[in-house]
C-alpha positions in Angstrom: 115.8 36.3 71.7 116.5 37.6 68.3 113.6 37.9 65.8 113.4 35.5 63.1 114.3 36.9 59.8 113.7 35.0 56.5 116.3 37.3 54.8 120.2 36.4 55.0 123.4 38.6 55.2 125.6 35.5 54.6 124.9 33.3 51.7 127.5 30.4 53.2 125.6 30.4 56.0 122.1 28.6 54.3 124.3 27.0 51.3 125.4 23.9 53.0 121.6 23.2 54.5 120.0 23.5 50.8 122.5 21.2 49.4 121.8 19.0 52.2 118.3 19.1 51.8 118.3 18.4 48.1 121.2 16.0 48.1 120.6 14.3 51.4 117.1 14.8 52.0 117.1 11.7 54.4 119.0 13.6 57.4 117.1 14.4 60.2 117.7 17.1 63.0 119.8 15.4 65.0 122.0 14.8 62.2 123.0 18.3 62.3 125.4 18.4 65.2 127.6 21.0 64.0 125.1 24.1 64.7 122.6 24.5 67.7 119.4 23.4 67.2 117.8 26.8 66.8 120.1 27.4 63.8 119.0 24.3 62.3 115.2 25.2 62.8 116.0 28.8 61.5 117.4 27.5 58.4 115.1 25.0 57.9 112.0 27.8 58.2 114.3 29.9 55.8 114.2 27.1 52.9 110.6 26.0 53.5 109.4 29.7 52.6 111.7 30.2 50.0 111.0 27.1 48.4 107.3 26.1 49.8 106.3 24.0 46.6 109.5 22.2 46.6 110.1 21.3 50.1 108.6 17.8 51.7 108.9 15.7 54.8 108.9 12.5 56.2 108.8 10.4 59.4 111.1 7.8 60.2 112.3 6.6 63.4 110.2 9.3 65.1 112.2 11.8 63.3 111.2 14.4 61.1 113.2 14.4 57.6 113.0 17.8 55.4 113.9 17.4 52.3 113.8 19.4 48.8 112.0 17.4 46.0 112.4 18.9 42.5 111.7 17.0 39.1 114.5 19.4 37.5 113.4 18.3 33.9 110.1 19.9 34.4 110.7 23.2 35.9 110.4 26.4 34.3 113.3 28.2 36.4 115.6 26.9 39.1 113.9 27.1 42.4 117.1 27.4 44.1 117.8 31.0 42.9 115.4 32.2 45.3 118.6 32.2 48.0 120.2 34.6 46.0 117.2 36.6 46.3 116.9 36.9 49.9 119.7 39.1 51.1 118.8 41.1 53.9 119.7 45.0 54.0 119.9 47.8 57.1 117.0 50.1 57.3 119.2 52.9 55.9 120.2 50.8 53.0 116.7 50.6 51.6 115.7 54.3 52.8 118.8 55.5 50.8 117.8 53.1 48.1 114.7 54.8 47.1 115.7 58.1 47.9 118.4 58.2 45.4 116.4 56.4 42.7 113.3 58.9 43.5 115.5 62.0 42.9 117.3 61.0 40.1 114.2 59.9 38.3 112.8 63.6 39.1 116.3 65.0 38.1 117.1 63.6 34.5 120.2 65.7 34.1 121.9 64.5 37.0 122.6 65.6 40.6 125.9 65.7 42.5 126.4 63.7 45.8 126.1 67.0 48.0 123.0 68.4 46.1 121.1 64.8 46.9 122.4 64.6 50.5 120.6 68.2 51.0 117.5 67.0 48.9 117.3 63.7 51.5 117.5 65.9 54.3 115.1 68.5 53.2 112.1 66.5 51.1 112.2 63.4 53.6 113.7 64.5 56.7 116.5 62.1 57.0 120.4 62.8 57.4 122.7 61.0 55.9 126.4 61.4 56.0 127.6 62.7 52.7 130.4 60.2 52.5 127.7 57.3 52.8 126.1 58.8 49.8 129.1 59.3 47.8 130.0 55.6 48.4 126.1 54.1 47.5 126.7 56.1 44.4 130.0 54.9 43.3 128.5 51.3 44.0 125.4 52.0 41.7 127.6 53.2 39.1 129.8 49.9 39.4 126.6 47.8 39.4 125.6 49.6 35.9 122.5 51.2 37.9 123.9 55.0 37.4 126.2 56.8 34.8 128.4 59.9 36.1 129.3 63.0 33.8 131.4 66.3 34.9 130.0 69.5 35.1 132.4 72.1 35.3 133.8 71.0 39.0 131.0 68.9 39.8 130.3 65.2 39.3 126.7 64.5 38.5 125.2 61.2 38.8 122.2 60.0 36.4 119.6 57.0 36.0 120.9 55.1 33.4 118.0 54.1 31.0 116.9 50.5 30.8 118.2 47.8 28.6 115.3 47.6 26.5 115.1 51.5 26.2 118.7 51.5 24.9 118.0 48.8 22.2 114.7 50.3 21.3 116.8 53.3 20.7 119.6 51.9 18.8 117.4 49.8 16.4 115.3 53.0 15.4 118.6 54.4 14.6 119.6 52.0 12.4 116.4 50.9 10.8 114.7 54.4 9.6 112.6 52.6 7.5 108.6 52.3 7.8 107.3 50.1 10.4 106.4 46.5 8.8 103.0 45.6 8.6 101.2 43.3 11.1 101.5 40.2 9.3 105.5 41.1 9.2 106.2 41.9 12.8 108.8 40.3 14.2 110.2 39.9 18.0 112.0 43.3 18.9 115.3 43.0 20.0 114.6 43.4 23.5 112.1 40.7 22.9 114.7 38.5 21.3 117.2 39.2 24.0 114.9 38.1 26.7 114.6 35.1 24.9 118.1 34.3 25.2 118.1 35.2 28.8 115.4 32.7 29.4 117.7 29.9 28.0 120.8 30.8 29.4 119.4 31.6 32.9 119.3 27.7 32.9 121.8 26.4 30.9 125.1 28.9 31.9 126.7 29.7 35.6 125.2 32.3 37.4 121.7 31.7 36.1 120.6 33.7 39.0 121.1 36.9 37.4 119.1 36.1 34.1 116.4 34.9 36.6 116.6 38.5 38.1 116.2 40.3 34.6 113.1 38.1 33.9 111.8 38.8 37.0 112.1 42.6 36.3 110.2 42.2 33.2 107.6 40.1 34.5 108.5 37.1 32.0 108.8 33.7 32.7 110.3 30.6 31.0 107.6 29.2 28.6 109.9 27.6 26.0 112.8 25.6 27.4 113.3 22.3 29.4 116.8 20.8 30.2 117.4 17.0 30.2 120.2 17.2 32.4 119.8 19.9 34.8 122.0 20.6 37.6 120.2 22.8 39.5 122.3 22.7 42.8 125.4 24.0 40.9 123.9 27.1 41.4 124.6 26.9 45.2 128.7 27.2 44.2 128.0 30.2 41.8 129.5 32.8 44.3 132.7 30.8 44.9 133.0 30.0 41.2 132.9 33.9 40.6 135.9 34.3 43.1 138.0 31.1 41.2 137.0 33.0 37.8 138.2 36.3 38.9 141.7 34.9 40.1 142.2 32.7 36.9 141.3 36.1 34.8 143.8 38.3 37.2 146.4 35.3 37.4 146.4 35.4 41.1 147.0 32.7 43.7 143.9 31.9 45.8 143.5 30.7 49.4 140.1 28.6 50.7 138.7 26.5 53.1 138.2 22.9 51.8 135.6 20.2 53.6 136.7 16.9 52.9 133.8 14.6 51.5 135.1 11.8 53.3 135.8 13.0 56.7 134.2 16.2 56.9 137.2 18.0 58.5 138.0 21.4 57.3 141.6 22.3 56.1 143.1 25.9 54.7 144.6 25.1 51.1 146.7 27.5 48.6 147.0 27.3 45.3 147.2 28.8 41.5 143.7 28.3 39.9 144.0 27.4 36.2 140.9 25.7 34.7 137.2 24.9 35.6 136.3 20.7 34.7 132.9 19.3 34.9 132.2 15.8 35.1 130.1 14.5 32.0 128.9 11.6 34.5 128.0 13.3 37.5 127.9 16.8 36.8 130.3 17.8 39.6 132.5 21.1 39.1 136.2 21.1 39.8 138.8 23.9 40.2 141.9 22.7 39.0 145.5 24.1 41.0 148.6 24.1 40.6 150.1 23.4 44.5 153.5 25.1 45.0 154.2 23.1 47.7 153.7 19.5 46.2 154.7 20.8 42.7 151.9 19.5 40.9 148.3 19.8 39.7 145.2 18.6 41.5 141.3 19.0 41.4 139.3 20.5 44.1 135.4 20.0 44.1 133.4 23.5 44.0 130.8 22.3 46.3 133.8 21.7 49.1 135.0 25.1 48.7 134.4 28.1 51.0 135.7 31.7 52.0 137.9 32.0 48.6 140.4 35.1 49.1 142.5 36.2 46.1 146.1 36.5 46.8 149.0 37.9 45.1 149.7 37.4 41.1 151.8 34.5 40.2 154.8 34.8 37.8 154.8 32.0 35.9 150.9 31.8 35.5 151.1 31.0 31.5 153.5 28.4 31.9 152.0 26.5 34.3 148.7 26.6 31.6 151.1 25.2 29.1 152.1 22.6 31.4 148.7 21.9 32.8 147.5 21.7 28.8 150.4 18.8 28.0 149.2 16.6 31.3 145.3 16.7 30.2 145.9 13.9 27.8 146.8 11.4 30.4 144.0 12.6 32.6 140.8 10.7 32.4 138.8 12.1 34.9 140.0 14.6 37.7 143.0 12.8 39.0 146.4 13.9 38.9 148.2 10.6 39.4 149.0 9.1 42.9 152.6 8.3 44.0 153.6 6.3 40.7 152.0 8.9 38.7 152.0 7.8 35.1 150.1 4.0 34.9 150.0 1.8 32.1 146.8 0.2 30.4 146.6 -2.4 27.9 143.2 -3.9 26.5 142.7 -6.2 23.7 139.3 -6.3 22.4 137.3 -8.6 19.8 135.4 -5.9 17.1 133.7 -7.7 14.3 134.9 -4.8 11.6 132.2 -5.5 9.2 129.0 -5.6 11.6 130.4 -3.5 14.7 132.5 -0.4 12.8 130.6 2.1 15.1 132.6 0.2 17.9 135.4 0.8 16.4 135.0 4.3 15.8 133.9 4.9 19.3 137.4 3.5 20.4 139.1 6.1 17.9 137.1 8.8 19.3 136.8 8.4 22.9 140.0 6.8 23.5 142.1 9.9 24.4 144.8 9.4 22.2 145.5 6.2 23.3 147.1 3.9 20.9 145.2 1.4 18.8 146.6 -1.6 16.7 145.3 -3.8 14.7 146.6 -7.4 15.9 144.6 -9.8 13.7 141.6 -9.9 11.9 138.6 -8.4 14.4 141.1 -8.3 17.3 142.8 -4.5 18.3 145.0 -3.5 21.0 144.3 -0.4 22.7 147.2 1.0 24.9 147.4 4.2 27.2 149.1 6.3 29.4 146.9 7.5 32.3 147.3 8.8 35.5 144.5 6.8 37.3 143.3 3.7 35.9 140.1 3.4 38.1 138.7 6.5 36.5 138.7 4.8 33.2 136.9 1.2 34.1 133.4 2.8 33.9 134.2 3.5 30.2 136.3 0.0 29.6 133.0 -1.9 31.3 131.0 -0.2 28.0 133.0 -3.0 26.2 131.7 -5.9 28.3 131.4 -8.8 25.9 134.3 -7.7 23.5 137.4 -7.7 25.9 139.3 -10.5 25.4 142.5 -9.3 27.9 143.3 -6.6 29.9 146.8 -5.9 31.6 148.0 -2.6 33.4 150.5 -1.4 36.0 147.6 -0.8 38.5 147.2 -4.1 39.3 144.7 -3.3 42.2 142.1 -1.4 39.4 142.7 -4.4 36.8 142.2 -7.1 39.7 138.8 -5.0 40.5 137.6 -5.1 37.1 138.5 -8.8 36.9 136.4 -9.2 40.3 133.2 -7.5 38.8 133.2 -9.5 35.4 133.6 -12.8 37.3 130.6 -11.7 39.5 128.5 -10.7 36.6 129.3 -14.1 34.9 128.4 -15.8 38.2 124.9 -14.1 38.1 124.1 -14.0 34.7 125.4 -17.3 32.8 126.3 -19.8 35.4 
């Protein structure tokens, strides 16, 4: 039987379990039927180990329910970052990592791959293939750990100084004046940068990078709290990185998409153009142009996996221009069904003197819809949208002021009317 390992090789394997424990904590072991019981137990043990202060359990119908309980507005740092910091390594990876850094620290002028190979063999008694060492040095150079320069015919590798050292050196170079008195001492450029990192580790995508920097500097967040803090977003950052790379390189992508309704998997392919974020739910979407269907559509980022970059798309900028023209009719994430464009007309009573702010809201939030004064204190809002259903929540914010509402999507209009009737029965009869 394989020994349990806390570290992981494949992030996608743990990603879904962490989301399920955070969002749907009421599920029990038997609800995870796609994998074996041993797989569930191993993933649960990993999560409980990483998030020991945030995991809880309860029993219902003789079954144990494990869930992640976090008050996101009070935590100093996203605890889900722990999963990103738990990647496994082979024994040789770990040995080679420390051998290289140790030797390059002692030889600041730099060493070639061949010299490093020989030194590792002589000093540590471990033999590595020269190609393995070269690939590791190249990888570390791409990651910004090392730099390389030519010395005759040899390519020498050196340790890069820490960001703090670089900033300290540059600051002294540009500010040669005498140091300020103790009462005038301000934060150094590196301290200022760390403050920015402390904020953006929670406010921007890929926050686990900032969290890793703070770990290395033994720093923590003591300044910032966030009201709308969607910590579960970090679980999709790997997918987001691949999608953004494709957008930057104007390439097609293929990916696996899991239906949120049926749970079935399907292989999708399209041209990624933009990332949308819902202000209501916080969900993130990828807008793609589907060539076969010749239309735009959105996929939930948390339903995507296995993103692969394909060949560049020839008319990418043209599709971005077309998307920009369509966004004025996109209320949420839908680009329309069979009929595509839907009409909606709303007549509202707004007291122009007492409720000027309501009228301003209508102009500000109406997304290009036409607003016409009908008579005193009456206005007609008309618009063209892809999906009337998506704007119903906004329409309901004008409850009590709606005189009449009509539209081409009779199903959505009838749904709204029924909601108003039920509300009247509950509160007015």
